[in-house]
TIKEVEX-364778 format. One record per residue (C-alpha): x, y, z. Coordinates in nm, 3 decimals, decimal comma. Layout:
! residues N
<node x="X" y="Y" z="Z"/>
...
! end
This chain:
! residues 470
<node x="-10,348" y="2,879" z="-0,580"/>
<node x="-10,186" y="2,537" z="-0,572"/>
<node x="-10,067" y="2,301" z="-0,851"/>
<node x="-10,322" y="2,025" z="-0,910"/>
<node x="-10,043" y="1,778" z="-0,986"/>
<node x="-9,791" y="1,827" z="-0,701"/>
<node x="-9,966" y="2,076" z="-0,465"/>
<node x="-9,694" y="2,344" z="-0,485"/>
<node x="-9,797" y="2,708" z="-0,424"/>
<node x="-9,844" y="2,910" z="-0,742"/>
<node x="-9,887" y="3,270" z="-0,839"/>
<node x="-10,222" y="3,387" z="-0,977"/>
<node x="-10,099" y="3,434" z="-1,337"/>
<node x="-9,882" y="3,121" z="-1,346"/>
<node x="-9,897" y="2,902" z="-1,656"/>
<node x="-9,648" y="2,631" z="-1,555"/>
<node x="-9,575" y="2,484" z="-1,211"/>
<node x="-9,221" y="2,580" z="-1,089"/>
<node x="-9,185" y="2,246" z="-0,906"/>
<node x="-9,311" y="1,981" z="-1,151"/>
<node x="-9,304" y="2,188" z="-1,473"/>
<node x="-9,652" y="2,088" z="-1,585"/>
<node x="-9,894" y="2,329" z="-1,748"/>
<node x="-10,170" y="2,431" z="-1,508"/>
<node x="-10,380" y="2,687" z="-1,703"/>
<node x="-10,607" y="2,422" z="-1,862"/>
<node x="-10,448" y="2,458" z="-2,206"/>
<node x="-10,216" y="2,250" z="-2,421"/>
<node x="-10,020" y="2,316" z="-2,737"/>
<node x="-10,124" y="2,155" z="-3,066"/>
<node x="-9,836" y="1,944" z="-3,194"/>
<node x="-9,930" y="2,022" z="-3,556"/>
<node x="-9,984" y="2,401" z="-3,570"/>
<node x="-9,850" y="2,513" z="-3,227"/>
<node x="-10,167" y="2,699" z="-3,118"/>
<node x="-10,297" y="2,682" z="-2,756"/>
<node x="-10,616" y="2,478" z="-2,721"/>
<node x="-10,820" y="2,328" z="-2,436"/>
<node x="-10,639" y="2,036" z="-2,271"/>
<node x="-10,944" y="1,808" z="-2,310"/>
<node x="-10,973" y="1,872" z="-2,688"/>
<node x="-10,932" y="1,567" z="-2,909"/>
<node x="-10,901" y="1,779" z="-3,224"/>
<node x="-10,732" y="2,116" z="-3,267"/>
<node x="-10,983" y="2,396" z="-3,316"/>
<node x="-10,745" y="2,576" z="-3,555"/>
<node x="-10,600" y="2,309" z="-3,787"/>
<node x="-10,826" y="2,010" z="-3,715"/>
<node x="-10,537" y="1,775" z="-3,636"/>
<node x="-10,584" y="1,497" z="-3,379"/>
<node x="-10,411" y="1,582" z="-3,048"/>
<node x="-10,433" y="1,255" z="-2,854"/>
<node x="-10,159" y="1,080" z="-3,056"/>
<node x="-10,397" y="0,833" z="-3,218"/>
<node x="-10,463" y="0,774" z="-3,587"/>
<node x="-10,779" y="0,724" z="-3,790"/>
<node x="-10,767" y="0,437" z="-4,039"/>
<node x="-10,837" y="0,566" z="-4,389"/>
<node x="-10,987" y="0,234" z="-4,494"/>
<node x="-11,232" y="0,148" z="-4,215"/>
<node x="-11,232" y="0,459" z="-3,989"/>
<node x="-11,105" y="0,282" z="-3,675"/>
<node x="-10,920" y="0,507" z="-3,426"/>
<node x="-10,604" y="0,341" z="-3,291"/>
<node x="-10,241" y="0,386" z="-3,189"/>
<node x="-9,960" y="0,179" z="-3,336"/>
<node x="-9,839" y="0,082" z="-3,680"/>
<node x="-10,138" y="-0,126" z="-3,799"/>
<node x="-10,515" y="-0,085" z="-3,779"/>
<node x="-10,649" y="-0,348" z="-3,531"/>
<node x="-10,970" y="-0,392" z="-3,733"/>
<node x="-10,855" y="-0,431" z="-4,096"/>
<node x="-10,475" y="-0,450" z="-4,069"/>
<node x="-10,402" y="-0,149" z="-4,293"/>
<node x="-10,051" y="-0,015" z="-4,222"/>
<node x="-9,977" y="0,346" z="-4,130"/>
<node x="-9,899" y="0,558" z="-4,433"/>
<node x="-9,527" y="0,585" z="-4,473"/>
<node x="-9,364" y="0,923" z="-4,461"/>
<node x="-9,232" y="0,878" z="-4,815"/>
<node x="-9,585" y="0,830" z="-4,946"/>
<node x="-9,716" y="1,154" z="-4,796"/>
<node x="-9,783" y="1,447" z="-5,026"/>
<node x="-9,508" y="1,705" z="-5,047"/>
<node x="-9,556" y="2,049" z="-4,900"/>
<node x="-9,365" y="2,367" z="-4,970"/>
<node x="-9,135" y="2,290" z="-4,675"/>
<node x="-9,045" y="1,927" z="-4,743"/>
<node x="-9,066" y="1,916" z="-5,126"/>
<node x="-8,746" y="1,784" z="-5,279"/>
<node x="-8,529" y="2,042" z="-5,451"/>
<node x="-8,502" y="1,988" z="-5,827"/>
<node x="-8,203" y="2,109" z="-6,022"/>
<node x="-8,179" y="2,323" z="-6,331"/>
<node x="-8,132" y="2,021" z="-6,556"/>
<node x="-8,462" y="1,875" z="-6,433"/>
<node x="-8,653" y="2,191" z="-6,523"/>
<node x="-8,489" y="2,206" z="-6,868"/>
<node x="-8,595" y="1,847" z="-6,936"/>
<node x="-8,947" y="1,922" z="-6,807"/>
<node x="-8,984" y="2,222" z="-7,040"/>
<node x="-8,845" y="2,017" z="-7,329"/>
<node x="-9,094" y="1,737" z="-7,263"/>
<node x="-9,387" y="1,978" z="-7,246"/>
<node x="-9,274" y="2,151" z="-7,567"/>
<node x="-9,247" y="1,818" z="-7,753"/>
<node x="-9,596" y="1,719" z="-7,641"/>
<node x="-9,732" y="2,058" z="-7,742"/>
<node x="-9,568" y="2,012" z="-8,083"/>
<node x="-9,753" y="1,680" z="-8,117"/>
<node x="-10,078" y="1,858" z="-8,032"/>
<node x="-10,005" y="2,118" z="-8,303"/>
<node x="-9,946" y="1,838" z="-8,555"/>
<node x="-10,279" y="1,679" z="-8,467"/>
<node x="-10,457" y="2,012" z="-8,513"/>
<node x="-10,290" y="2,099" z="-8,847"/>
<node x="-10,319" y="1,753" z="-9,004"/>
<node x="-10,684" y="1,719" z="-8,896"/>
<node x="-10,767" y="1,931" z="-9,205"/>
<node x="-10,573" y="1,697" z="-9,439"/>
<node x="-10,713" y="1,344" z="-9,410"/>
<node x="-10,615" y="1,178" z="-9,738"/>
<node x="-10,603" y="0,843" z="-9,912"/>
<node x="-10,409" y="0,710" z="-10,209"/>
<node x="-10,467" y="0,478" z="-10,504"/>
<node x="-10,184" y="0,237" z="-10,586"/>
<node x="-10,209" y="0,109" z="-10,943"/>
<node x="-9,998" y="-0,185" z="-11,061"/>
<node x="-9,941" y="-0,255" z="-11,430"/>
<node x="-9,666" y="-0,468" z="-11,579"/>
<node x="-9,498" y="-0,494" z="-11,237"/>
<node x="-9,477" y="-0,112" z="-11,205"/>
<node x="-9,660" y="0,052" z="-10,912"/>
<node x="-9,783" y="0,411" z="-10,926"/>
<node x="-9,915" y="0,584" z="-10,613"/>
<node x="-10,155" y="0,876" z="-10,650"/>
<node x="-10,287" y="1,076" z="-10,354"/>
<node x="-10,652" y="1,179" z="-10,368"/>
<node x="-10,877" y="1,398" z="-10,149"/>
<node x="-10,612" y="1,659" z="-10,062"/>
<node x="-10,817" y="1,816" z="-9,780"/>
<node x="-11,078" y="1,709" z="-9,528"/>
<node x="-11,329" y="1,952" z="-9,678"/>
<node x="-11,378" y="1,709" z="-9,969"/>
<node x="-11,547" y="1,467" z="-9,727"/>
<node x="-11,758" y="1,746" z="-9,582"/>
<node x="-11,873" y="1,923" z="-9,899"/>
<node x="-11,751" y="1,808" z="-10,240"/>
<node x="-11,830" y="1,435" z="-10,224"/>
<node x="-12,203" y="1,496" z="-10,169"/>
<node x="-12,220" y="1,710" z="-10,482"/>
<node x="-12,032" y="1,444" z="-10,680"/>
<node x="-12,278" y="1,177" z="-10,563"/>
<node x="-12,572" y="1,395" z="-10,662"/>
<node x="-12,423" y="1,452" z="-11,009"/>
<node x="-12,356" y="1,079" z="-11,050"/>
<node x="-12,711" y="0,977" z="-10,958"/>
<node x="-12,849" y="1,235" z="-11,202"/>
<node x="-12,665" y="1,073" z="-11,495"/>
<node x="-12,872" y="0,752" z="-11,486"/>
<node x="-13,177" y="0,581" z="-11,341"/>
<node x="-13,077" y="0,394" z="-11,028"/>
<node x="-13,285" y="0,225" z="-10,763"/>
<node x="-13,300" y="0,359" z="-10,403"/>
<node x="-13,043" y="0,105" z="-10,279"/>
<node x="-12,775" y="0,280" z="-10,486"/>
<node x="-12,852" y="0,615" z="-10,323"/>
<node x="-12,850" y="0,455" z="-9,978"/>
<node x="-12,510" y="0,295" z="-10,042"/>
<node x="-12,344" y="0,611" z="-10,172"/>
<node x="-12,486" y="0,849" z="-9,913"/>
<node x="-12,419" y="0,603" z="-9,629"/>
<node x="-12,053" y="0,592" z="-9,726"/>
<node x="-12,034" y="0,969" z="-9,771"/>
<node x="-12,221" y="1,045" z="-9,449"/>
<node x="-12,006" y="0,822" z="-9,229"/>
<node x="-11,688" y="0,955" z="-9,392"/>
<node x="-11,796" y="1,315" z="-9,334"/>
<node x="-11,891" y="1,238" z="-8,972"/>
<node x="-11,547" y="1,083" z="-8,906"/>
<node x="-11,361" y="1,378" z="-9,057"/>
<node x="-11,577" y="1,630" z="-8,871"/>
<node x="-11,516" y="1,442" z="-8,544"/>
<node x="-11,138" y="1,451" z="-8,605"/>
<node x="-11,145" y="1,827" z="-8,666"/>
<node x="-11,365" y="1,901" z="-8,363"/>
<node x="-11,167" y="1,679" z="-8,124"/>
<node x="-10,828" y="1,816" z="-8,233"/>
<node x="-10,950" y="2,178" z="-8,229"/>
<node x="-11,100" y="2,154" z="-7,878"/>
<node x="-10,795" y="1,983" z="-7,729"/>
<node x="-10,563" y="2,223" z="-7,913"/>
<node x="-10,744" y="2,524" z="-7,765"/>
<node x="-10,747" y="2,383" z="-7,409"/>
<node x="-10,389" y="2,254" z="-7,433"/>
<node x="-10,259" y="2,586" z="-7,571"/>
<node x="-10,418" y="2,780" z="-7,285"/>
<node x="-10,268" y="2,541" z="-7,027"/>
<node x="-9,926" y="2,544" z="-7,198"/>
<node x="-9,901" y="2,925" z="-7,213"/>
<node x="-10,030" y="2,970" z="-6,857"/>
<node x="-9,789" y="2,721" z="-6,699"/>
<node x="-9,487" y="2,822" z="-6,909"/>
<node x="-9,533" y="3,183" z="-6,801"/>
<node x="-9,560" y="3,074" z="-6,438"/>
<node x="-9,258" y="2,841" z="-6,486"/>
<node x="-9,459" y="2,546" z="-6,356"/>
<node x="-9,445" y="2,183" z="-6,458"/>
<node x="-9,780" y="2,035" z="-6,559"/>
<node x="-9,920" y="1,720" z="-6,723"/>
<node x="-9,930" y="1,813" z="-7,094"/>
<node x="-9,976" y="1,447" z="-7,188"/>
<node x="-10,343" y="1,449" z="-7,086"/>
<node x="-10,411" y="1,706" z="-7,362"/>
<node x="-10,231" y="1,499" z="-7,628"/>
<node x="-10,289" y="1,127" z="-7,572"/>
<node x="-10,669" y="1,128" z="-7,593"/>
<node x="-10,696" y="1,326" z="-7,922"/>
<node x="-10,404" y="1,125" z="-8,065"/>
<node x="-10,576" y="0,792" z="-7,996"/>
<node x="-10,916" y="0,915" z="-8,117"/>
<node x="-10,762" y="1,057" z="-8,435"/>
<node x="-10,583" y="0,729" z="-8,508"/>
<node x="-10,899" y="0,527" z="-8,439"/>
<node x="-11,113" y="0,750" z="-8,663"/>
<node x="-10,856" y="0,739" z="-8,947"/>
<node x="-10,850" y="0,358" z="-8,930"/>
<node x="-11,231" y="0,352" z="-8,916"/>
<node x="-11,250" y="0,583" z="-9,218"/>
<node x="-10,990" y="0,371" z="-9,400"/>
<node x="-11,216" y="0,066" z="-9,366"/>
<node x="-11,478" y="0,246" z="-9,580"/>
<node x="-11,243" y="0,292" z="-9,874"/>
<node x="-11,001" y="0,000" z="-9,841"/>
<node x="-11,038" y="-0,249" z="-10,125"/>
<node x="-10,813" y="-0,420" z="-10,375"/>
<node x="-10,865" y="-0,590" z="-10,710"/>
<node x="-10,619" y="-0,756" z="-10,943"/>
<node x="-10,649" y="-0,945" z="-11,268"/>
<node x="-10,347" y="-1,127" z="-11,411"/>
<node x="-10,109" y="-0,918" z="-11,201"/>
<node x="-10,258" y="-0,579" z="-11,294"/>
<node x="-10,479" y="-0,409" z="-11,036"/>
<node x="-10,546" y="-0,127" z="-10,791"/>
<node x="-10,582" y="-0,090" z="-10,417"/>
<node x="-10,650" y="0,187" z="-10,165"/>
<node x="-10,403" y="0,299" z="-9,897"/>
<node x="-10,360" y="0,580" z="-9,646"/>
<node x="-10,251" y="0,911" z="-9,794"/>
<node x="-9,912" y="1,070" z="-9,735"/>
<node x="-10,040" y="1,341" z="-9,500"/>
<node x="-10,219" y="1,090" z="-9,277"/>
<node x="-9,906" y="0,873" z="-9,257"/>
<node x="-9,687" y="1,176" z="-9,177"/>
<node x="-9,930" y="1,278" z="-8,903"/>
<node x="-9,920" y="0,933" z="-8,739"/>
<node x="-9,539" y="0,910" z="-8,764"/>
<node x="-9,470" y="1,260" z="-8,624"/>
<node x="-9,709" y="1,221" z="-8,331"/>
<node x="-9,573" y="0,873" z="-8,251"/>
<node x="-9,213" y="1,001" z="-8,247"/>
<node x="-9,312" y="1,295" z="-8,024"/>
<node x="-9,494" y="1,072" z="-7,775"/>
<node x="-9,204" y="0,824" z="-7,763"/>
<node x="-8,954" y="1,107" z="-7,706"/>
<node x="-9,165" y="1,255" z="-7,428"/>
<node x="-9,193" y="0,912" z="-7,262"/>
<node x="-8,814" y="0,871" z="-7,267"/>
<node x="-8,764" y="1,217" z="-7,113"/>
<node x="-9,026" y="1,138" z="-6,847"/>
<node x="-8,831" y="0,831" z="-6,738"/>
<node x="-8,493" y="1,009" z="-6,749"/>
<node x="-8,619" y="1,295" z="-6,532"/>
<node x="-8,677" y="1,070" z="-6,231"/>
<node x="-8,532" y="0,724" z="-6,284"/>
<node x="-8,553" y="0,616" z="-5,921"/>
<node x="-8,925" y="0,693" z="-5,889"/>
<node x="-9,012" y="0,548" z="-6,230"/>
<node x="-8,852" y="0,213" z="-6,140"/>
<node x="-9,146" y="0,155" z="-5,903"/>
<node x="-9,392" y="0,208" z="-6,192"/>
<node x="-9,213" y="0,005" z="-6,459"/>
<node x="-9,461" y="-0,285" z="-6,436"/>
<node x="-9,755" y="-0,044" z="-6,466"/>
<node x="-9,603" y="0,112" z="-6,778"/>
<node x="-9,519" y="-0,221" z="-6,942"/>
<node x="-9,864" y="-0,374" z="-6,889"/>
<node x="-10,058" y="-0,070" z="-7,005"/>
<node x="-9,834" y="0,003" z="-7,304"/>
<node x="-9,870" y="-0,360" z="-7,418"/>
<node x="-10,247" y="-0,338" z="-7,374"/>
<node x="-10,255" y="-0,011" z="-7,569"/>
<node x="-10,050" y="-0,154" z="-7,858"/>
<node x="-10,265" y="-0,468" z="-7,875"/>
<node x="-10,582" y="-0,254" z="-7,879"/>
<node x="-10,441" y="-0,047" z="-8,167"/>
<node x="-10,352" y="-0,367" z="-8,354"/>
<node x="-10,710" y="-0,483" z="-8,300"/>
<node x="-10,841" y="-0,163" z="-8,460"/>
<node x="-10,589" y="-0,184" z="-8,744"/>
<node x="-10,678" y="-0,545" z="-8,832"/>
<node x="-11,050" y="-0,465" z="-8,825"/>
<node x="-10,985" y="-0,222" z="-9,112"/>
<node x="-10,842" y="-0,500" z="-9,328"/>
<node x="-11,025" y="-0,745" z="-9,554"/>
<node x="-11,307" y="-0,959" z="-9,421"/>
<node x="-11,333" y="-1,152" z="-9,751"/>
<node x="-11,076" y="-1,245" z="-10,013"/>
<node x="-11,180" y="-1,356" z="-10,362"/>
<node x="-10,963" y="-1,582" z="-10,577"/>
<node x="-11,134" y="-1,680" z="-10,901"/>
<node x="-10,919" y="-1,871" z="-11,150"/>
<node x="-11,044" y="-1,887" z="-11,506"/>
<node x="-10,883" y="-2,050" z="-11,807"/>
<node x="-10,737" y="-1,723" z="-11,932"/>
<node x="-10,677" y="-1,502" z="-11,627"/>
<node x="-10,687" y="-1,496" z="-11,249"/>
<node x="-10,908" y="-1,248" z="-11,063"/>
<node x="-10,823" y="-1,171" z="-10,699"/>
<node x="-10,950" y="-0,908" z="-10,460"/>
<node x="-11,043" y="-0,824" z="-10,102"/>
<node x="-11,305" y="-0,614" z="-9,929"/>
<node x="-11,366" y="-0,483" z="-9,576"/>
<node x="-11,685" y="-0,529" z="-9,372"/>
<node x="-11,827" y="-0,177" z="-9,440"/>
<node x="-11,745" y="-0,192" z="-9,812"/>
<node x="-11,907" y="-0,535" z="-9,836"/>
<node x="-12,241" y="-0,389" z="-9,724"/>
<node x="-12,204" y="-0,077" z="-9,939"/>
<node x="-12,107" y="-0,285" z="-10,242"/>
<node x="-12,404" y="-0,520" z="-10,203"/>
<node x="-12,646" y="-0,226" z="-10,172"/>
<node x="-12,495" y="-0,062" z="-10,480"/>
<node x="-12,523" y="-0,389" z="-10,676"/>
<node x="-12,888" y="-0,433" z="-10,583"/>
<node x="-12,947" y="-0,070" z="-10,683"/>
<node x="-12,847" y="-0,154" z="-11,041"/>
<node x="-13,028" y="-0,492" z="-11,080"/>
<node x="-13,378" y="-0,521" z="-11,221"/>
<node x="-13,418" y="-0,900" z="-11,199"/>
<node x="-13,624" y="-0,988" z="-10,884"/>
<node x="-13,478" y="-1,340" z="-10,880"/>
<node x="-13,122" y="-1,209" z="-10,861"/>
<node x="-13,222" y="-0,963" z="-10,587"/>
<node x="-13,385" y="-1,242" z="-10,387"/>
<node x="-13,071" y="-1,455" z="-10,423"/>
<node x="-12,863" y="-1,170" z="-10,278"/>
<node x="-13,102" y="-1,095" z="-9,989"/>
<node x="-12,951" y="-1,358" z="-9,756"/>
<node x="-12,599" y="-1,229" z="-9,814"/>
<node x="-12,722" y="-0,871" z="-9,759"/>
<node x="-12,880" y="-0,965" z="-9,425"/>
<node x="-12,561" y="-1,130" z="-9,302"/>
<node x="-12,353" y="-0,835" z="-9,420"/>
<node x="-12,575" y="-0,598" z="-9,216"/>
<node x="-12,522" y="-0,811" z="-8,904"/>
<node x="-12,147" y="-0,817" z="-8,968"/>
<node x="-12,145" y="-0,438" z="-9,017"/>
<node x="-12,320" y="-0,384" z="-8,681"/>
<node x="-12,074" y="-0,619" z="-8,508"/>
<node x="-11,790" y="-0,431" z="-8,677"/>
<node x="-11,915" y="-0,097" z="-8,539"/>
<node x="-11,958" y="-0,233" z="-8,185"/>
<node x="-11,621" y="-0,409" z="-8,189"/>
<node x="-11,445" y="-0,097" z="-8,314"/>
<node x="-11,607" y="0,116" z="-8,041"/>
<node x="-11,518" y="-0,134" z="-7,766"/>
<node x="-11,157" y="-0,157" z="-7,887"/>
<node x="-11,124" y="0,222" z="-7,894"/>
<node x="-11,256" y="0,261" z="-7,538"/>
<node x="-11,024" y="-0,017" z="-7,419"/>
<node x="-10,724" y="0,162" z="-7,578"/>
<node x="-10,815" y="0,492" z="-7,409"/>
<node x="-10,866" y="0,310" z="-7,076"/>
<node x="-10,518" y="0,158" z="-7,095"/>
<node x="-10,380" y="0,507" z="-7,156"/>
<node x="-10,566" y="0,652" z="-6,857"/>
<node x="-10,445" y="0,364" z="-6,639"/>
<node x="-10,087" y="0,437" z="-6,745"/>
<node x="-10,121" y="0,805" z="-6,645"/>
<node x="-10,321" y="0,741" z="-6,324"/>
<node x="-10,110" y="0,467" z="-6,169"/>
<node x="-10,321" y="0,429" z="-5,852"/>
<node x="-10,666" y="0,469" z="-6,006"/>
<node x="-10,891" y="0,162" z="-6,026"/>
<node x="-11,155" y="0,297" z="-6,264"/>
<node x="-10,956" y="0,298" z="-6,594"/>
<node x="-10,835" y="-0,057" z="-6,524"/>
<node x="-11,190" y="-0,175" z="-6,465"/>
<node x="-11,304" y="-0,004" z="-6,787"/>
<node x="-11,023" y="-0,165" z="-6,987"/>
<node x="-11,119" y="-0,506" z="-6,845"/>
<node x="-11,491" y="-0,460" z="-6,917"/>
<node x="-11,456" y="-0,333" z="-7,273"/>
<node x="-11,182" y="-0,580" z="-7,363"/>
<node x="-11,418" y="-0,856" z="-7,248"/>
<node x="-11,694" y="-0,705" z="-7,464"/>
<node x="-11,458" y="-0,690" z="-7,763"/>
<node x="-11,360" y="-1,056" z="-7,708"/>
<node x="-11,725" y="-1,165" z="-7,714"/>
<node x="-11,801" y="-0,948" z="-8,018"/>
<node x="-11,497" y="-1,081" z="-8,204"/>
<node x="-11,625" y="-1,437" z="-8,162"/>
<node x="-11,960" y="-1,337" z="-8,312"/>
<node x="-11,778" y="-1,141" z="-8,585"/>
<node x="-11,572" y="-1,446" z="-8,683"/>
<node x="-11,877" y="-1,675" z="-8,676"/>
<node x="-12,082" y="-1,450" z="-8,907"/>
<node x="-11,784" y="-1,411" z="-9,142"/>
<node x="-11,754" y="-1,790" z="-9,174"/>
<node x="-12,127" y="-1,817" z="-9,247"/>
<node x="-12,099" y="-1,545" z="-9,512"/>
<node x="-11,807" y="-1,721" z="-9,682"/>
<node x="-11,995" y="-2,051" z="-9,686"/>
<node x="-12,290" y="-1,905" z="-9,880"/>
<node x="-12,099" y="-1,672" z="-10,114"/>
<node x="-11,994" y="-1,727" z="-10,475"/>
<node x="-11,982" y="-2,106" z="-10,461"/>
<node x="-11,660" y="-2,118" z="-10,265"/>
<node x="-11,479" y="-1,838" z="-10,450"/>
<node x="-11,482" y="-1,616" z="-10,139"/>
<node x="-11,241" y="-1,701" z="-9,858"/>
<node x="-11,215" y="-1,575" z="-9,503"/>
<node x="-10,996" y="-1,267" z="-9,476"/>
<node x="-10,747" y="-1,159" z="-9,211"/>
<node x="-10,980" y="-0,920" z="-9,025"/>
<node x="-11,197" y="-1,172" z="-8,831"/>
<node x="-10,907" y="-1,404" z="-8,746"/>
<node x="-10,670" y="-1,132" z="-8,624"/>
<node x="-10,953" y="-0,954" z="-8,440"/>
<node x="-11,034" y="-1,255" z="-8,222"/>
<node x="-10,664" y="-1,316" z="-8,147"/>
<node x="-10,589" y="-0,956" z="-8,045"/>
<node x="-10,914" y="-0,907" z="-7,851"/>
<node x="-10,849" y="-1,218" z="-7,640"/>
<node x="-10,490" y="-1,104" z="-7,575"/>
<node x="-10,616" y="-0,761" z="-7,469"/>
<node x="-10,871" y="-0,921" z="-7,235"/>
<node x="-10,608" y="-1,143" z="-7,070"/>
<node x="-10,371" y="-0,850" z="-7,028"/>
<node x="-10,642" y="-0,634" z="-6,871"/>
<node x="-10,717" y="-0,907" z="-6,614"/>
<node x="-10,345" y="-0,931" z="-6,528"/>
<node x="-10,330" y="-0,553" z="-6,493"/>
<node x="-10,626" y="-0,545" z="-6,252"/>
<node x="-10,479" y="-0,825" z="-6,040"/>
<node x="-10,141" y="-0,655" z="-6,021"/>
<node x="-10,303" y="-0,333" z="-5,899"/>
<node x="-10,511" y="-0,522" z="-5,640"/>
<node x="-10,211" y="-0,713" z="-5,505"/>
<node x="-10,005" y="-0,396" z="-5,497"/>
<node x="-10,262" y="-0,224" z="-5,275"/>
<node x="-10,280" y="-0,509" z="-5,022"/>
<node x="-10,127" y="-0,426" z="-4,681"/>
<node x="-9,791" y="-0,583" z="-4,607"/>
<node x="-9,803" y="-0,781" z="-4,279"/>
<node x="-9,437" y="-0,890" z="-4,277"/>
<node x="-9,197" y="-0,765" z="-4,006"/>
<node x="-8,841" y="-0,661" z="-4,078"/>
<node x="-8,752" y="-0,737" z="-3,712"/>
<node x="-8,884" y="-0,976" z="-3,451"/>
<node x="-9,201" y="-0,848" z="-3,275"/>
<node x="-9,107" y="-0,682" z="-2,949"/>
<node x="-9,439" y="-0,733" z="-2,771"/>
<node x="-9,744" y="-0,957" z="-2,760"/>
<node x="-9,955" y="-0,671" z="-2,896"/>
<node x="-9,729" y="-0,629" z="-3,202"/>
<node x="-9,729" y="-1,005" z="-3,261"/>
<node x="-10,111" y="-1,009" z="-3,246"/>
<node x="-10,131" y="-0,720" z="-3,495"/>
! end
């Protein structure tokens, strides 16, 4: 038996040639797992790794050797960007784990607040008389919206003879309010159950996990639904300085404040835990946080007045404001108490426009909510394209809807009360914030696209014609 490389005589059970040192048993060792495989194998039969020293481009599939794909120019993945294994994972100190547990506990506390306060959605009446303001909280629990208000409406309708429009107005308001409160309770309960199970499981195993994904979504949905519900009760009226207006209740305000403080504290701890890594994501955080705040401002301004009334008589001055949902409900209730067909016909045009405005309000609120959630998902998933695309699409939809919302509001003001009604803050602020959100979402998508482009610059001069061509 002779060596096929140098011709030296070999023993029958020889594996390596004693003269040239080459392996002569037809096998080779996998450089990834160390197992013996056939010398002609391109892939290891045990671990599946490539054994010919070449790479497969993850973008186009081209097989090549070198630092750049010859077909699309994608660079080789850097060692620092590879996923950590048990052998090469960086060691984290005791302080890091203490901060991680603290961050998870704060987020879990925010989730508990959302769950507890979901049963206490309240509003308040602020009465002003002789320059003295008195605030009174009403609807102490969420069960009022689910049970009691329907019985009160039934008792009210039984006290007099009203037309069907009155029943439609009252039950529409009550039904939407009950649906919002029920949605808040269901969302917070489901996320609380899932988040509690994940928190207990990972704390027992002493593992770090992403608790934020169980908190941010219910927090945003709860805030959006509270603002949406507020738009169905928010109204103000004043005559000669004395009047009343509706505001958020104390429990709802406490819920928003506590959850906001918890999320801000967790964000600070997240940055402190790994400052060096987070510096690379600072632009992602800034863009998405700004988009999230603008989306929330869009929702908040939608819940404000669409019309303001300022009627000055010889004796007193009557002022007031109303939101888009209350405008429709108020018109229906007014028609439900009028018997004169001429007066009803005169109000029919305003009623039609108010229905169109109400539909635009619903669509705009939904688009703004989805855009806010998309900005949050993009902040958590820094390399994902989908949430950025969703934020761009729905912010564009909200921008278009806000233009239509403003146009219909102007038309409604022009035909209402002989000039006594003026355009409120809701349509104007909505179009400003929706356009800002749209612009920011486009910037965010472009930043992500440019960040993923391969870098063709060389730190040193190319050492060969092949490298220069690449």
